[in-house]
N, C-alpha and C positions, 0 to 999 in steps of 0.2 A: 798511463801516457794524455792523456785527455787533462788529468789534474795538472801535470807538469806544462801543458801548453795553456791553460787557465791559468795557474802562475805567473807564467810567462808574460800574457796578458793585461794580467792585474798589476805586475810590476811597470810596464811600458806604461800601463795608464797614469800610475801614480808620477813617472817621470815627466809625463807630459803636463802634468797637472800643474808641479812645482815651477812651469814658466809663466803660467796664467795669472794676471793681476787679480786683483783682489775683486773689482767688477764682473772680469770673466767667472771667476770660481761662483758668484752670487747668481750667476744666470742661469750655471749646473745646479746650483742647488736647490732653484726653485725648480726642477726636473726629479727633485727628489735621488741627486747623483751626490752618493755616501763618499765617495773618493773627495769631492770636490769639498765637502764641509770638514772633513777629517784635515784635509789640509788647510783650510780658513782656520778650525780649532787650534793647529798646531802653530799658526802664525800669530793668535789674539791669545793663546792660552795665560801667557805672563801678565796679560792685561786684566782678564779675567781675576787671576791670581791678586794682584794691585788692586780692583775695585773691592773685592773682597774683603781686602785687609783693612779697606776702609769703615766695615761692618763689624770688627775682631770682638767686638764688646758686645756684641747684641745676643739675642739668645741661639740662634743659627749658628751650626758649627762652620767652620770652612768648607771642608769636603761640601755641605749641602748647599753653600754660597756661590762654590763654583760650578756645582751642576745646573742653579737657576741660571747662573750668566752663563754658561753654553746655550740654554734653552732664548736668554734674550740674543746672544750670539745668530742660533738660526733665526729669529724672528727678525733682526736685523737683516739678515742675508735674501731675505723673501719677500721682505717690504722694501727695500733699497731703490734709490727712484733718483740715478746719477743727474738727472735735470733739477733735484732740488738743490744743487747748490755745494751743500756738504760731502766732504768726500767719505768713502766708507768707514776710514779710521773712526772719524768723530762720529757719524752715524752710529756706528756698532757703541762704541765707547758708551753714547747717551742710552741707548738699549739696553746693554748690559747692566746699566748704574740703574736704570729703574726697574729691570726686573728684580733686582738685590733688592730693592726699598719695597716694592708689591710683596717679596715675599718674608720681608722682616715685618711688614704693617700685617699680612695675614697671619702670622706665629704670634706677633704680640696680641692682636684681636681676639686669637683662640682662650689667653692667658688674661686675656682684661687689663692688659697691661697700659700706659700712655702711649700716644703716637708722638707728642710734640717733641720727641729728642730724633727723630728721624729726619734725615735731608730731603727736602721737597722734591718732587716728579721734576719740576722745573729748573731743579737747582744749574745755575749755568755754569758750575765748577764739573757739571761731571762732561759737557762738552770741552773744556780747558784742560782736563786731565790727558782727553787724547790726544794734545800739539806734540809733535816732535821736542820734548823739553831738553835735550842734550845733545851736540854733535861729538860729543869727545869723541874720538875714533876708538879708544879703550874701550868706552860703554857701547857703542854700535859693534865692535867685534864680539863682545862679551854676549849680546843680542841675539847675533845670527849665530853664535856658535847653541845658544840655545835653541834657536828655532830650530837646525837640524837636529838636535839631539829630540827635541819634542816631537819632530815630523816621526822620524825613527822610531821612537816608541811608540808611536799611535799605529805606524805601518806595522809593524813587526808585533805588536798585541794583540791587534783586536782583528779579530776573523771578520770575513765580508757578510757572514750572519750577524755577527756580534756588531757592524757599523750599521746596516740596515734597522735593527732593531731599537739601538741606540737612535738614529735619526727618527721613527717611528714615535718614541718614548718622548724625546723631544717637543714632536711636535701636538703632543698632549696625546694619542692612543693608548689606552688601558692594553692589560695583558692580550685579554678576548680579541680585542681590535688588532692587536701586531700580529698577533698567531693565525687569525682569519686572511691579513693581509700577504704575508707571507707563506702559508701554508706549512705550520707546524700546531704545535701542539703548547695552549697555554702553558703547560707547565715548561714546557723547552724556552717559551720566549722569556718564562722568570726566570731559569736558568741561565740563560744568555746574558740578561741585564743585569744577573747579580755578578756574574763576571766582568762584565762593564765596568762598573762601580768599583769594584776591587782595584781593576786596574788604574782607575781614574785617579780613585785614593792614592793610590800610590804615585803615579804622576804629581797631584797636588802638593804631596808631601816632600 
């Protein structure tokens, strides 16, 4: 009975969060609300995939780039300041883009490869990509349908534990730190993160 009540409460929370604006969600993410980040991830996953496509000729795989993009999205949610003038959409796009560039630079430096083929961290195109580039009703409809499918996938496949593990991992915590914060073993944290990776790979593909 308790599990049923808990599940109902989580469903109600998801339904409530769906109506929040991006700015409201960033405030919740700052308090480590995993449901809020899942909602933001659903809204911006298509953007993460588009950004990752820009680096398809680098040594990083798309799945790795998308995970880096999620880290950039989390950082954007936690550092966004509405008073700065830019919309969250624009700000998130720059953070995601920069995170992927840093990952590519790190990977290249480990292999002693030249870095001059990578885009500058201050490339204005990063912000330009975030602007609404289409007002075609058909395109908007397709995007909305995709958002619904992504949201449903995340809600149905990521358990509350997996969401918490993902949040802490994206925040830079190692397995032992995740285990200590949640009250589980390092092996359990590792297993949860492996499940998350498999589920995200299916979503990215």
